C-alpha positions in Angstrom: -29.8 -60.4 -8.7 -32.6 -61.9 -7.3 -32.4 -65.3 -6.1 -35.5 -66.4 -8.6 -33.4 -65.0 -11.4 -29.9 -66.8 -10.1 -32.0 -70.3 -9.6 -33.7 -70.4 -12.8 -30.0 -71.7 -14.4 -30.2 -74.4 -12.0 -33.4 -75.8 -13.4 -33.6 -80.1 -14.1 -30.4 -80.5 -11.7 -30.0 -82.1 -8.0 -30.0 -79.4 -4.7 -30.4 -79.4 -1.3 -33.1 -76.4 -0.2 -34.1 -74.4 3.2 -36.9 -73.0 3.4 -38.7 -71.8 6.4 -40.7 -75.2 7.3 -38.6 -77.8 6.4 -35.1 -78.8 4.6 -34.8 -82.0 1.7 -32.3 -83.0 -1.1 -34.2 -83.4 -4.5 -33.9 -81.8 -8.0 -35.4 -78.2 -9.2 -38.3 -78.6 -11.9 -39.1 -75.4 -12.5 -38.5 -72.2 -11.7 -41.2 -69.2 -11.8 -41.4 -65.7 -11.3 -42.9 -66.5 -8.0 -42.1 -69.8 -7.0 -40.1 -72.7 -6.8 -41.4 -76.7 -8.1 -39.2 -78.5 -6.2 -39.2 -82.5 -6.5 -38.1 -84.4 -3.2 -36.0 -87.3 -3.0 -36.3 -89.8 -0.1 -32.9 -90.2 0.9 -33.2 -93.2 2.4 -34.7 -95.5 -0.9 -33.6 -92.8 -3.5 -36.8 -92.7 -5.3 -39.3 -89.2 -5.6 -41.2 -88.8 -2.4 -43.0 -85.5 -3.3 -43.3 -82.5 -5.5 -43.2 -79.2 -3.4 -44.1 -75.7 -5.0 -41.9 -73.6 -2.5 -42.4 -69.7 -2.3 -39.6 -68.1 -3.3 -39.5 -65.2 -0.7 -39.9 -68.6 2.3 -36.4 -70.3 0.7 -33.6 -69.8 3.0 -30.2 -72.0 1.7 -29.5 -73.6 -1.6 -26.7 -76.0 -2.5 -26.1 -76.8 -6.1 -22.6 -79.0 -5.3 -21.2 -81.0 -2.5 -20.7 -84.2 -1.7 -23.8 -85.2 -0.5 -25.6 -83.9 -3.9 -22.8 -85.9 -5.2 -23.7 -89.0 -3.6 -27.2 -88.4 -4.5 -26.5 -87.9 -8.5 -24.4 -91.2 -8.5 -26.8 -93.4 -6.8 -29.7 -92.2 -8.7 -27.6 -92.6 -11.7 -27.1 -96.1 -10.9 -30.6 -96.9 -10.5 -30.8 -95.6 -14.6 -31.5 -99.3 -16.6 -30.3 -99.4 -19.9 -32.9 -99.4 -22.6 
């Protein structure tokens, strides 16, 4: 199975991604055939800092779960307001 096929299962989930030139925490917004759209979260402010399009061949590591991801989900969730 190709990495891009596996990542399609994790669209709209928080993850840590390391690619050729950087590594960031964020949310996988969209997974296409040759790239992914990744919304980077600033760990200091817990706000979306930028959207990055990453060539799937440049991705070195993807972490979907773990304590750091859980912390980010908890902090982002605590900032949501009840309407």
